[in-house]
C-alpha positions, 0 to 999 in steps of 0.5 A, a space after each residue: 276254215 282252218 287255224 293257221 299253224 302259227 299265228 300272228 300273235 303280236 301286232 306292236 311293240 307293246 304286244 310283243 313287250 306284254 308276251 315277254 315280260 317287259 316293257 315296251 320302252 325296252 322292247 323299241 331298245 331291242 329293235 335299234 340294236 344291231 343284233 336284232 335279227 327279228 324284224 320290226 313286226 307282226 311277229 308269230 308265236 314261234 317268233 316270239 319264243 325266239 325273242 325270249 331266248 334271244 333276250 334271256 340270252 343276250 340282255 342284261 336283266 338290271 343294268 343298275 345291278 349289273 345282274 345278267 341272265 343265265 345263258 339259255 344256251 348254256 343252261 340247254 347244254 347242261 352247264 350249271 354256271 350258265 357259261 356257253 364257252 372258255 370265256 365266262 360272260 362278265 358282269 362288266 361286259 354284260 353292263 357294257 351291253 345293257 349300257 349302249 341302249 340307254 339314254 344319257 340320263 339313265 346312264 347317269 342313273 346307272 352310274 349313280 345306283 352303282 355308286 351308292 351300291 360301292 358305299 353300301 358294299 363298303 361300309 358293310 365291310 367295315 362293319 365286318 371288320 375287313 377295314 379299320 381306322 388308321 388313328 385307331 391303329 395308330 393309337 393302339 401302336 402307340 400304347 403297344 410301344 409305350 408298354 414295351 418302353 415301360 417294361 424295359 424300364 422296370 426291368 432295370 429297376 428291377 435288376 440286382 445290383 446297385 443303384 449306380 448299375 441300375 441307372 447305367 442299365 436304364 441310360 442304355 435302355 433309354 439310349 436304344 429306345 432313342 435308336 429304335 425311335 430314330 431320335 439319335 443320328 
């Protein structure tokens, strides 16, 4: 007897999951999606190939990091960016598509992982010097102001002239410093 040209290769969700390299829970979620167009099974070899293309084009690979699979249609068209049209696929859009099929506990787990990643990213940015301590900045600024003040007062002392002239000059410098600091109304 002749072999069929397109034999059935997956009779259950678990069989399909093994063939496409995903968990059976993920495949069960796919079957509940509105955009699932491959029926409840069994699936033939050609169906499995189309399902793999659909999964690559439509699904988020890792919801916790919102990394998207490259759009297979764009890749086939030669677009190296992985975007099929003028509107690029964003991580937020992909995350929304991936999150809608998750249970509440999984959504909470993903949200927690994303928050941890934000904290780690912030820590890395601090280490790279993109942020600084407000207290340290204030201390550095006050030290610079004190240095300028001391320099101006030393300038008055080095001024050639009588002691009375130096005292008048120091008084004017103090007056300017008070106005600059906002203590004189």
